[in-house]
MARVEX-792919 format. One line per 2 residues: their letters; for each residue y, z, x of N, C-alpha, C. Coordinates in steps of 0.05 Angstrom, whole numbers, plus 5000, padded with zeros to 4 digits. Each point is the difference from the previous one (the first is absolute). Layout:
N
A	Y/Z/X/Y/Z/X/Y/Z/X  ...
END
This chain:
273
MS	4267/1858/2396/5009/4973/4995/5016/4991/5024  4992/4978/5014/5013/4992/5024/5014/4974/4997
LV	5024/4998/5013/5015/4976/5001/5003/4991/5029  4997/4974/5005/5002/4991/5028/5020/4977/5001
AP	5019/5002/5019/5020/4979/5004/4994/4986/5026  5006/4975/5003/4995/4985/5025/5017/5011/5023
VN	4988/5000/5024/5014/5010/5024/5003/4977/5020  5025/4995/5008/5007/4980/5019/5014/5012/5024
NG	4988/4996/5024/5012/5011/5025/5006/5030/4998  4981/5014/4987/5002/5029/4999/5019/5010/4978
QV	5011/4982/4983/5018/5008/4979/4989/4993/4973  5004/5018/4981/4990/4995/4973/5018/4981/4986
NI	4989/4979/4989/5015/4979/4986/5001/5006/4970  5022/5009/4990/5003/5006/4972/5012/4976/4987
SE	4986/4988/4981/5010/4975/4987/5021/5006/4980  5014/4979/4990/5021/5004/4980/4988/5011/4975
TS	4975/4993/4994/4988/5010/4976/4997/5031/5001  4991/5010/5023/4997/5028/5003/5027/5015/5001
QE	5020/4986/5009/5027/5012/5001/5011/5003/4971  4992/4981/4983/5010/5001/4973/4990/5024/4985
TE	4976/5010/5010/4989/5023/4986/5016/5025/5005  5018/4999/5020/5017/5024/5006/5028/4997/4990
KK	5005/4979/4984/5028/4994/4992/5010/5021/4980  4982/5013/4987/5009/5019/4979/4993/5029/5008
TG	5002/5006/5026/4994/5027/5009/5019/5020/4986  4987/5021/4989/5016/5020/4987/5005/4995/4970
SA	4992/4976/4990/5004/4994/4972/4973/4998/4986  5000/5000/4974/4975/4999/4985/4987/4973/5003
LD	4973/5000/5003/4985/4975/5003/4993/4989/4973  5004/4973/4997/4992/4987/4975/4974/4985/5004
KD	4991/4985/4979/4975/4986/5002/4999/4978/5021  5024/4988/5006/5001/4979/5021/4995/5013/5027
DF	5011/5023/5005/4996/5014/5025/4970/5008/5003  4989/5009/4978/4971/5008/5001/4983/4975/5007
LM	5006/4977/4988/4984/4976/5006/5004/4991/5029  5025/5003/5010/5006/4991/5027/4984/5018/5020
LL	4999/5026/4994/4985/5018/5018/4970/4993/5000  4990/4993/4976/4972/4993/4998/4993/4975/5016
VT	5018/4980/4998/4996/4975/5015/5002/5005/5030  5019/5016/5008/5004/5006/5029/4975/5015/5010
QM	4990/5018/4984/4976/5015/5008/4976/4981/5004  4997/4981/4982/4978/4980/5003/5004/4982/5024
KY	5025/4993/5006/5006/4982/5022/4994/5012/5027  5007/5026/5002/4998/5013/5026/4976/5020/5002
QD	4981/4998/4983/4977/5018/5002/4984/4995/5025  4987/5020/5010/4983/4999/5024/4975/4983/4993
PL	4996/4977/5014/4977/4984/4994/4973/5014/5006  5002/5020/5017/4975/5015/5007/4994/5022/4979
EP	5021/5008/4985/4997/5020/4979/5014/4990/4975  4991/4979/4988/5014/4989/4977/4997/5019/4976
ES	5021/4998/4982/4999/5016/4976/4978/4989/4981  4988/5018/4985/4979/4992/4982/5012/4987/4974
NT	4986/4984/4987/5009/4988/4975/5006/5021/4979  4985/5021/5001/5004/5022/4980/5028/5011/5002
EY	5010/5004/5026/5027/5011/5004/5021/4981/4989  4996/4974/5005/5020/4980/4991/5000/4999/4969
VA	4977/5002/4988/4999/5000/4971/5014/5024/4989  4996/5023/5012/5013/5025/4991/5031/4997/5003
QL	5009/4989/5022/5029/4996/5005/5012/4980/4980  4984/4979/4994/5010/4980/4981/5002/5013/4972
AQ	4981/5018/4994/5001/5014/4974/5025/5017/4999  5006/5014/5023/5025/5016/5000/5024/4982/4997
FS	5000/4977/5013/5022/4982/4998/5004/4990/4971  4978/4994/4987/5001/4991/4972/5011/5022/4982
SL	4991/5025/5005/5009/5023/4984/5030/5004/5004  5009/4997/5026/5029/5003/5006/5016/4979/4986
EQ	4990/4975/5000/5015/4978/4987/5002/5005/4970  4978/5009/4987/5001/5005/4972/5019/5022/4993
MQ	5001/5021/5016/5019/5023/4994/5029/4990/5003  5005/4984/5020/5027/4990/5004/5008/4981/4977
NL	4982/4984/4992/5005/4982/4977/5005/5016/4975  4984/5021/4996/5004/5017/4976/5027/5014/5001
NS	5007/5010/5023/5026/5013/5004/5023/4981/4994  4997/4976/5010/5021/4980/4996/5003/4993/4970
TA	4977/4997/4986/5000/4994/4972/5013/5023/4984  4993/5025/5007/5012/5023/4986/5030/5001/5004
TN	5009/4994/5025/5028/5000/5006/5015/4979/4983  4989/4976/4999/5012/4978/4986/5001/5007/4970
TS	4978/5011/4989/4999/5007/4972/5021/5021/4994  5003/5020/5017/5020/5021/4997/5028/4988/5000
AY	5004/4981/5017/5027/4987/5001/5007/4986/4974  4981/4986/4989/5005/4985/4975/5006/5018/4977
TL	4988/5025/5000/5005/5018/4978/5028/5012/5000  5015/4996/5022/5027/5010/5002/5021/4983/4986
VG	4993/4976/4992/5019/4982/4987/5011/5014/4975  5027/5001/4998/5013/5013/4978/5005/5030/5003
KQ	4991/5011/5022/5004/5029/5005/5022/5005/5021  5012/5023/4998/5021/5008/5018/4988/5011/5026
VR	5009/4991/5023/4990/5010/5025/5023/5006/5019  4994/5017/5020/5019/5006/5021/4988/4990/5026
II	5016/4985/5016/4990/4988/5024/5017/5009/5024  4987/5007/5022/5014/5006/5024/4991/4980/5021
ET	5018/4982/5008/4994/4979/5019/5012/5007/5027  4983/4999/5021/5009/5008/5027/5004/4975/5017
SN	5024/4996/5012/5005/4976/5016/4990/5004/5028  5002/4979/5016/4990/5001/5028/5015/5021/5017
TG	5025/5006/4991/5016/5020/5015/4995/5029/4990  4983/5002/4980/4994/5027/4989/5017/5008/4977
AE	5019/4983/4992/5018/5007/4978/4984/4997/4974  5005/5019/4981/4986/4999/4975/5018/4990/4977
NE	4989/4983/4984/5014/4989/4977/4985/5008/4974  5013/5016/4983/4986/5009/4976/5009/4984/4976
VQ	4981/4991/4984/5005/4983/4977/4984/5012/4976  5013/4999/4977/4986/5009/4975/5005/4979/4978
GM	4979/4993/4986/5003/4981/4978/4973/4993/4988  5001/4981/4982/4975/4992/4986/4987/4977/5015
VE	4973/5001/5002/4985/4978/5012/4999/4977/4981  5012/4977/5009/5002/4977/4983/4974/4982/5001
YV	4989/4997/5024/4975/4986/5003/4988/5006/5027  4975/4992/5004/4986/5005/5025/4992/4973/5012
KM	5003/4997/5027/4994/4975/5013/4982/5007/5025  4980/4983/5004/4982/5004/5023/5009/4982/5023
EN	5002/5011/5023/5007/4985/5024/4982/5009/5023  4985/4980/5011/4980/5006/5021/4981/5022/4993
GK	4992/5000/4974/4981/5020/4991/5011/5027/4994  5026/5004/5002/5013/5025/4995/5019/4998/4976
PY	5001/5021/4983/5017/4999/4977/5029/5008/5006  5018/4986/4987/5029/5006/5002/5011/5002/4972
VS	5018/5018/4995/5011/5004/4974/5030/4992/5000  5008/4989/4977/5028/4992/4997/5015/5022/4984
VN	5020/5011/5013/5017/5022/4987/5029/4992/5004  5014/4999/4977/5029/4992/5001/5004/4973/5013
GE	4980/4982/4997/5002/4973/5011/4993/4997/5029  4991/5022/5013/4993/4999/5029/4970/5007/5003
MY	4987/4989/5021/4972/5004/5004/4996/5024/5020  4981/5017/4993/4994/5023/5018/4970/5003/5002
SY	4991/5010/5023/4971/5005/5004/4990/5022/4982  4976/4996/4989/4987/5020/4983/4997/5026/5015
DD	4996/4998/5026/4996/5024/5017/5025/5017/5002  5024/4989/4993/5025/5015/5002/5006/5016/4975
IV	4984/4997/4979/5004/5015/4975/4992/5029/5005  5019/5018/4995/4994/5029/5004/4999/5016/4974
EV	5008/4988/4978/5000/5015/4975/5000/4980/4976  4983/5007/4981/5000/4985/4974/5010/5019/4979
ID	5020/4992/4985/5014/5018/4981/4993/4992/4972  4991/5020/4984/4994/4996/4972/5026/4993/4985
ES	4999/4980/4982/5024/4991/4986/5012/5022/4983  4983/5015/4985/5010/5022/4983/5014/5022/5016
YL	4988/5006/5024/5013/5020/5017/5027/4990/5010  5001/4974/5007/5025/4989/5010/5022/5001/4979
IS	4992/4993/4975/5020/5001/4978/5009/5029/4995  4982/5019/5003/5007/5028/4995/5022/5010/5019
QY	5002/4986/5024/5021/5008/5019/5027/4989/4993  5001/4980/4982/5024/4986/4993/5012/5007/4973
VP	4983/5008/4981/5009/5005/4973/5017/5026/4999  5017/5003/4979/5016/5024/4998/4983/5025/4999
SV	5012/5022/5010/4986/5025/5001/5019/5024/4998  4989/5023/4995/5017/5025/4997/4987/5022/5016
KQ	5017/5015/5014/4991/5023/5016/4990/5023/4982  4978/5013/5009/4989/5023/4985/5021/5022/4999
QE	5005/5011/4975/5020/5021/4998/4998/5015/4973  5011/5024/4999/5002/5016/4975/5029/5006/4996
IT	5009/4996/4975/5028/5005/4993/5002/5020/4977  5023/5013/4997/5003/5021/4980/5026/4996/4985
YL	4999/5006/4974/5024/4999/4983/5002/5027/4986  5024/5013/5000/5004/5026/4988/5019/4997/4976
HH	4990/5009/4977/5017/4998/4976/5024/5018/5002  4997/5023/5013/5023/5019/5002/5019/4992/5022
DP	4993/4981/5016/5018/4990/5021/4996/4970/5004  5007/4984/4980/4993/4971/5000/5015/4985/5023
QN	4984/4984/5014/5011/4984/5022/4987/4972/4998  5013/4980/5011/4988/4974/5002/4974/5001/5017
VQ	4980/4985/4993/4975/5000/5015/4999/4976/5018  4991/5005/5025/4998/4978/5019/4972/4997/5010
IT	4990/4975/4999/4974/4993/5011/5005/4984/5026  4991/5011/5022/5006/4987/5026/4976/4985/5010
GI	5004/4986/5023/4978/4986/5013/4989/4976/4984  5018/4986/4986/4991/4977/4985/5002/4975/5017
NM	4978/4985/5003/5000/4975/5015/4997/4977/4980  5019/4982/5000/5001/4979/4980/4982/4976/5008
GS	4986/5002/5023/4981/4978/5007/5012/4981/5021  4983/4982/5010/5008/4981/5021/4982/4976/5000
NG	5006/4981/5017/4984/4976/5005/4992/4985/4974  5019/4996/4982/4995/4985/4976/4990/5018/4977
YE	4997/5026/5004/4990/5018/4979/5023/5019/4992  5025/4992/5004/5022/5018/4994/5004/5003/4970
AT	5010/5024/4992/5008/5005/4973/5030/5002/4998  5012/4993/4977/5029/5002/4997/5008/5022/4981
GV	4980/5011/4986/5007/5022/4981/4976/5018/4995  5005/5023/4988/4979/5019/4994/5002/5010/4972
AV	4978/5010/4989/4999/5013/4974/4985/5026/5004  5009/5021/4985/4988/5027/5003/4991/5010/4973
AL	4976/5012/5000/4990/5014/4976/4988/5026/5008  5003/5021/4983/4989/5026/5005/4977/5005/4981
MA	4977/5009/5012/4977/5006/4984/4994/5030/5001  5001/5013/4976/4996/5029/4999/4970/5005/5000
ED	4993/5026/5003/4972/5008/5002/4985/4994/4974  5014/4999/4978/4986/4994/4974/4998/4970/4995
GT	5009/4984/5020/4998/4971/4997/5025/4986/4989  5019/5016/4992/5025/4989/4989/5016/4986/5022
TT	5009/4976/4994/5015/4984/5020/5029/4997/4991  5018/5004/5019/5029/4997/4995/5011/4980/5020
KI	5012/4979/4990/5012/4979/5017/5029/5007/5006  5008/4997/5025/5027/5006/5008/5016/4974/4997
NS	5022/5002/4985/5017/4976/4996/5013/4992/5027  5002/4974/5003/5011/4989/5025/5029/5008/5005
DK	5015/5005/4979/5028/5008/5004/5003/5028/5010  4978/5015/5002/5001/5027/5011/4989/5001/5029
MS	4995/4976/5011/4989/4998/5028/5017/4983/5017  5000/5007/5026/5013/4983/5020/4984/5002/5026
YK	5000/4977/5015/4984/4999/5025/5018/4991/5023  4997/5014/5023/5015/4993/5024/4985/5011/5024
NG	4995/4981/5020/4989/5008/5026/4975/5017/4998  4981/4992/4983/4975/5014/4999/5000/5025/4982
VL	5022/5006/4986/5003/5024/4984/5005/4991/4971  4983/5009/4981/5004/4995/4972/5011/5026/4987
TI	5024/4998/4988/5013/5023/4988/4998/4997/4970  4990/5021/4987/4998/5001/4970/5019/5021/4990
HK	5017/4992/4981/5021/5018/4990/4986/5024/4985  5013/5023/5003/4988/5025/4989/4997/4998/4969
SA	5015/4984/4987/4999/4999/4971/4973/4988/4991  4986/4986/5017/4974/4988/4993/4979/5022/4996
FA	5004/5024/5010/4981/5022/4998/5008/5022/4981  5023/4997/4988/5012/5022/4984/4982/5008/4977
NL	4986/4982/4987/4984/5007/4977/4970/5002/5005  4992/4999/5026/4972/5002/5007/4991/5029/5003
PA	4978/5007/4988/4990/5028/5003/4990/5006/5028  4999/5025/5007/4991/5009/5026/4971/4991/5004
GK	4992/4995/5025/4973/4992/5006/4999/4982/5024  4976/4991/5006/4996/4981/5022/4997/4971/4989
YV	5013/4982/5014/5000/4972/4992/4991/4982/5024  4986/4979/4993/4994/4979/5020/5022/4979/4997
VG	5012/4993/5022/5022/4980/5000/4988/4973/5007  5000/4982/4980/4990/4973/5005/5024/4982/5007
IG	4997/4986/5023/5022/4982/5009/4989/4971/5001  5011/4983/4984/4991/4972/5000/5021/4982/5013
FD	4990/4981/5015/5017/4981/5014/4997/4972/4988  5021/4983/5003/4999/4973/4989/4993/4980/5022
DQ	4984/5008/5020/4991/4981/5020/4979/4981/4988  4990/4980/5015/4982/4981/4989/4973/5012/4992
NK	4993/5023/5012/4975/5014/4993/5003/5020/4978  5025/5004/4991/5006/5020/4979/4988/5027/5008
TV	5007/5009/5023/4990/5025/5012/5009/5024/4983  4981/5018/4995/5006/5025/4985/4988/5023/5016
DY	5017/5021/5004/4991/5024/5015/5000/5024/4981  4976/5011/4995/4998/5023/4983/4989/5024/5015
QS	5000/4998/5027/4986/5021/5016/5018/5014/5019  5023/4989/5007/5016/5011/5022/5020/5022/4992
VT	5010/4999/4975/5022/5018/4993/4992/5017/4976  5004/5026/5002/4997/5018/4977/5026/5015/4995
LT	5004/5006/4975/5025/5014/4991/4993/5026/4986  5014/5021/5007/4997/5026/4986/5026/5007/4987
IK	4999/5004/4974/5024/5008/4984/4997/5030/4993  5020/5015/5007/5000/5029/4995/5022/5008/4980
GS	4995/5021/4985/5019/5009/4980/4993/4988/4973  5018/5003/4981/4994/4989/4974/5025/4986/4989
VE	4994/4981/4982/5022/4985/4987/5016/5018/4983  4987/5020/4986/5013/5018/4982/5022/5016/5015
SE	4995/5006/5025/5019/5017/5015/5027/4985/5002  4999/4974/5003/5024/4984/5002/5015/5001/4973
ET	4984/4997/4978/5012/5000/4974/5012/5027/4995  4986/5021/5009/5010/5027/4996/5027/5004/5014
VK	5002/4989/5024/5025/5002/5015/5023/4986/4985  4993/4976/4989/5020/4986/4985/5009/5015/4975
NE	4979/5011/4986/5007/5015/4976/5016/5025/5006  4992/5014/5022/5015/5023/5008/5029/4993/5007
GA	5003/4977/5013/5027/4991/5007/5016/4994/4976  4987/4986/4981/5014/4994/4975/5007/5025/4984
AK	4980/5019/5000/5005/5025/4985/5023/5015/5013  5000/5000/5026/5021/5014/5015/5027/4988/4994
GE	5000/4973/4998/5025/4987/4994/5010/5006/4972  4981/5001/4981/5007/5007/4972/5010/5028/4999
KT	4987/5019/5015/5008/5027/4999/5028/5004/5011  5005/4985/5022/5027/5001/5012/5021/4989/4981
GN	4992/4978/4986/5019/4988/4981/5006/5019/4977  4979/5014/4990/5004/5019/4978/5017/5023/5008
SE	4997/5009/5025/5016/5022/5010/5029/4992/5001  5005/4976/5009/5028/4990/5001/5012/4998/4972
EN	4983/4991/4981/5010/4998/4973/5007/5027/4989  4982/5020/5006/5006/5027/4990/5025/5011/5012
KQ	5005/4994/5026/5024/5009/5012/5025/4988/4988  4997/4974/4994/5022/4986/4988/5006/5011/4972
A	4977/5006/4986/5003/5011/4973/5013/5028/5002
END
């Protein structure tokens, strides 16, 4: 395929049209560049060896195919942009100086400018191309609602102590809780609710008074923690409780203590007698 440019005084005369074909050196060619190259080729073809009509038809077919693919790509991009309305996105916008501005929020609406989609987030317009992440709403909420750290706790009947559940997050970003409720589920399905007057919360730690476990038999329990946030979050998976010893052993200690006291009292009476 030959291209011929006019020669004046021994110098090749490159027209402004041919110069424009080099304006995007190093960048991707679009359909306008392809058409410009085709026109330039036709303009400067060698009259002694002209291109055949078949070649031009083949190139026009390629041009038509390229145009259709670009139109299809543009339509797909625009459609994708419209589906983001109402969804949470993360945007990283790069300024002319190279500084990055990160924004996260819900897409309020989509607007087309010069054939390109722009999204409105927090009242500002951003290019669709600057969107780096689309965040599922349920996943986002799960990051804000109250939660409890995975843990196992133990209560001993023969050495009763207050029980502490640590790593409690009361929520954030409008999903905060102000209070908690606790229930214990035994392996046989029996449920025991802990009275609020036996619990106290401070700095991520929930303390349950030892008296709340005094009459519970030994075994493993699932600790259900309910929050009063707007989602009424309940966690039945993070905390397990193991109670060791027996309730009878405590009663035995009390009875032995009482019996010992009676015996001591009787001894004193006998001495006095």
